[in-house]
N, C-alpha and C positions, 0 to 999 in steps of 0.2 A: 605617510607620516603617522597616521592614526594607528596602523598596525604596529609600527616600530614603537610607538608610545605604549601600547598595550603590553608588548613583550618587555619593554623597559620597566614598566610598573610591576610586572610579574617578577622579573629578575630582582628588582629592588626589594619587593616585599619578601621574597624568598630569602635573599641574602640577609635582610634585616632580621627575619625570624630565626635564622641560624646564628647570627651574631649576638642577639640580645642576651641569651643566657650567659655568654662569656662576659660581655661588658657589664652585666648586672653585678658582677663580683669585683669589678675594678674600682679603684678609688677615684674620686672626682676631684679635679683641681680647678681652681678659678682661673679664668682667662679674661684679659682685658678686651672689651668690645672695640674692634677696629672700625672706625668710621671712614667712609670713602667720600669726602666732600667733593662736590662737583668743582672742577677747576675752571677758572676763567668764565664765571657766570655771565650770561648774556642778557639781552633785553627782555622785556616783559613777556611777550607771547612768541618768541622765537629768536633765533640768532640775528645779530645785527647784519644787515645786508647793504651792499654798496653796488653802484653801477658796474657792470661788466664782471667784477670779481664775485659778486653775490656775497655769500657768507664764508668764502674760501679762507679768509684770515682766521676767523673763529674756529672753523673746522680744523685747520692746521694746528692751532694751539691746543685743541682738545682731542687730537687724534689718538692719544694714548688713554683717554678716559671717555670714549664716545658714549658708552652706556650710561654713565653718571651724568654726562652733559645733557644727553637727550632726556633722561629722567627728570632732571632739573627743569628743562624747558617745558616738558609736558605737564609737570606739576603746576606750572604757572599759567598754563593755557586753560581758559574756561571750558573748552571742549575736549581737552586732553589730546589735541591734535595740533601739529605745527607743519608748516610748509618750508622746506629747505631748498634754496636755490644757490648753486655755487658754480663757478667756472670749471669746466672740465667734467661735469656730471649732469645727468638729467634732473629735471625737477622731481623732488622727492617729498612724499607725504609720510610723516611719522605720526602714528596714532596709538594711543593706549585706551581709546574709547571702546568700551565693550560692544556697543551697537555697531560701531564701524568694523571692529574685528569680526563679529558674527556675519556682517554683510559681505566682507571680503572672503572669509574662509568657509562660509556655508551658503548663505542666501544667494549670493551672486558669484559663486565659486568659479564658474566657467569663464567669467570675464577677467579673472585674475590668475593667469598661469605664472609659472616661475619667470619666464621671459628670458630673452637673450642677455640682458645685463647680468642676471644672476648666473645663468649657465656659462657665460664667458668666464666668470670668476672661478667657478668650480670645475669647468669642463676638462681641464688638463688632468685633474686628479680623479674625479668621479665618472668621467666619460658619459656613457649612456645608462648609468645606474638609475635606480628608481627615484633618487632624490635630486636628480639633475635633468629630468626629462618631463615633457608635457604630452598631452593628447593621447594617441593610441599606444605609444610606447609606455607611458606611465600607467595607463589602464591595464595593459597586458601584464606588466610586471606586478602590479598591485593584486590582480586576480590570482596570479601564480603564488605570490607571497601569502596572500590570504588563505589559500588552500593549504599550503605547507604549515603555516603557523597555527592553524586550527586543528591539526591532526594530533591525536592523543599521543602517538608515538614520539613526535618531536617534543611535545611538552614534557613527557617523561624523560627524554634524553637531556633536555635542558636542566631539569631537576637533578638528575643523576650526576651530570658533569659539575654543576655548581656545588652540590654536596660533597663530591670528592675533592674539589679544590679547597673548600672551606675546612673540611675535616683533616685532610692530609697535609695541607700547606699553611693555611691561614691560622688555624688554632694553635698548632705547634709554635709558629712564629710569635704569636701574641703571648702564649704561655711562657715561652723563653724570655721574652722582653719583660714580662711581669716578674718572673723569678729573679732576674738579674738587674732589675730596675733600669732597664735600657729605654731610652727615648726613641720612638719610631715616628716617621713621617707618615701619618695615616693616609694622607692624600696619595702619596707615592705607592703605598701598600695596596690601596684600593684600585689604583690605575693598573698595577701589575695583575691583581686578581681578575679584574674585568677583562683585560686583554687576553689573559690565558683562557678565560671562560668563553669569550666571544669567538676566539679562534677555534676552540674545540667544537662549539655549536655550529659555526659557519663553515669551517674548513675540515674539521676532523683531525686537526693537528694541535700539538701542545708546544707553545713557544717557551714554556718554563720560566716565565718572567718572575714568578713568585718563589721559585725553587731556591734561589739564592739571591737575596736582595743586595748583597755586597757587590754583585757583578753588575755591570752596565746592562741596559736593555738590549735585547737581541736586535740585529740590524733591521728586521721588519718593523718592530715596534718603534725603533728610533726614527725610521724613515716616515712612519705615520705621523709622529710628532712634528717632524720637520715640515712635512707637506701641509699639515693642518695649520701650523703657525704661519707659514708664508701665505697660504690661501686667506687667512684672516687678515694679514697685512694688506693683501690686495684690496679687500673690502674697505679698509680704513685709509687707503691712499687718497689724499685730497684730490688729485687729478689722475684719473684712470689711465690716461695716455702715458704716464710715467712707467707704470709696471708693464704696460703693453710694449713700450719701447725697450725696456730691459729684457723682456721675453724675446723680442725680435733679435736683439743683439746677443742673447744668451750670456748675460753678465749678472753679477751680484746675487741677490736673493732668488731671482728667476732661474739662474743656472743651478742653484742648490735645489730648487723645487723640481726642476727637470730631472736631476739625478735621483732625488728621493722618490718621485713618481715612477721612474724607470725601475728602481729597486723593488718597489711595492708590486708593480705590474708583473715584472719578471718572476718574482717569488710566487705570486698567485698562479701564474701560467704554469710554473714548474710543479706546483702542488696539484693542479688540475691534470697535468700530463701523467704524473705518478699515479694518481687515483684512477684515471682511465685505464692505464696499463694494468693496474691491480684488478680492476673489474674484468678486463678481458682475460687475464691470466687465470683468475680464480672462478671465472664464469659466474660472477655475482650479478644476478638480475635485480635483486632488491636493493643493492647498495648498502650504505651504512646509515647511521642515524643522523648524521650531520646534514646541514642544508645543502652543501655542495654535492654530496653523494645523491641526495634526492633530486636535485636539478639535473645531474648527469644521467641518472637512471630514467628520468622522464624524457630524455632525448634532447635536452638543451645543451648548447655548446658555444664555443667561440667567445668573442669579446663581450657579448651580452652577459654571459654567466660571470666572466671575470669582473665586469663593472658592477653587477648586482652584488657579488660577494664583497667587493671593496666598499660599496655603500653600506652594507649591513655591518661590516667591521667598524666603519666610521660611526655609525649610529649607536652601536652598542658598547663602545669603550669609554670615551670621556663623559658621555651623558650620565651613565650609571655611576661611575666613580665620583663625579662632581656632586650629584644629588646625595649620595651616601655620605660623602665627606661633610657636606653642609648639615645633613640631618644629625649626624653624631655630634657635630659642633653645637647645634641648637639644643640637643638633649642634655649637654653639660650645663646649660642655663635653665633647663626646665625639668627638675627632678621628678615632679609630680607626673609629668607626661611620660617619662621613662617608666615609672612604676605602672602606669596604665597599660603601656605597651607590653611589659613583662607579664602582667596579669592576663592580657588577652592571649598571648602566646601559650602560656602555661595552661589556660583554661581549655585549649583545644585538645590536648592529649596528656596533660599532667606530666609532660616530659618523658612519657613512657615509650613513644615511638617517633621515628623521624617524620617531619612534616612533608606532605606531598603537595602537588599542584592544586588539588581540590581544596586543601586547607586554606589556600590563599583567599578563596571566596568568602571565608568567615572572618577575615581579618579587616574588619571595617575601620577600627580605630587606627590601626597601623597605616592603612591606605590613606586615611584622612591626614595623618601626620606627614606622610610622604608627599601628598598633594600640596599641603600647606607649605612644606619646605621648598617645593619647586615653585610655588607662587612667590615666595620671598626671595629665593635664590635660584632662578630658573637655569637649568643646564644649557638651554638654548634660549637666549634672551629675546631674540627677535626673529621674525619670519619675513622674508623678502618676497614681494609679488610685483608683477608687471601688468599694467592695465592694457588689455587687448582692445578695449573700446572706451569711448567717453562715458563717464558715469558721475554720479553725485553721491557722496557718502551720506549716511543718515544725519550727520551733524551739519550738513550743508556744504561741506568742502568739495569743490569741483575736482574731478579727476580727468586728466587728458590722456588720450592714447599715446 
């Protein structure tokens, strides 16, 4: 997760540095601030709980705004921690307490793996990818990813692919919209951009999502959207037995998930097959610059490579586009911050040469803005862990295995 965050931050910084000169010349329009009130507010320090049912009723009522509901409950708790008990699910502790978070994610990390409840939800899609495994499998994949993402050649490849996508597709699109006074959906544009880029970096293939925005997303991108949406629905289901029954019967959303996952997996397997054949035909020992080529060149193969690639595609698409969308929205409200960002970018090279990966190290103000944006509007709002042993959190909340 840390490595993917570093790559995500780097991509975000680089994309921002490429976009700022363009957006600096755009006109600014006022937008109304949209509030997201928590629906069906609950009791003082947690949801109302009843015998047998627990908080099932409140959970069901708030299932479409869980993040806002939990945020409201946490804000009213003195310790920023609540305990949620509901029929059909395990006892759940929800916390925003910084000391608790550090205890879970750092100090006592080994006691809090992802756990079966989490991997059950994501397993059909992510398989044995790095974001859905624990223990030795996680450690092995992390070391492998750490090695690849710290190589200079991959960093240069990331910069090259992103710059090509921005210069050849994004800028012409934005310039055309500006000249013709056309309204664009920036969130959709950035989603297409990041999916193109992450596919180039991870697979060495171009889905051309941004080449023509009038066309629907290609099947692979659409299948990713479908799978991601239904996986999220699983996590928000009041009683987990419901989606498990639907999966067993292969009906409804679970049937659509199965079809979407099959399309994604089959597509990745086919890309792997073609790339391996190309290696053998052309006697390429070094492979290409993308992540998949590097994994295959290192002798890795099979479902592990497939699942690793799917995990990196999952990590690099919606996270980056979500953060960048919110950042540009925030900049429309803070003109002074935008001016400081432009000043920092221009001070690095006076606009005389393209920015490279090393320039990112000097972008302290932009990095701070991006981090603050993610604090306010996190692309991944929560992290789920499972207790392997009994424990007590720093705020005194007991944790049971």
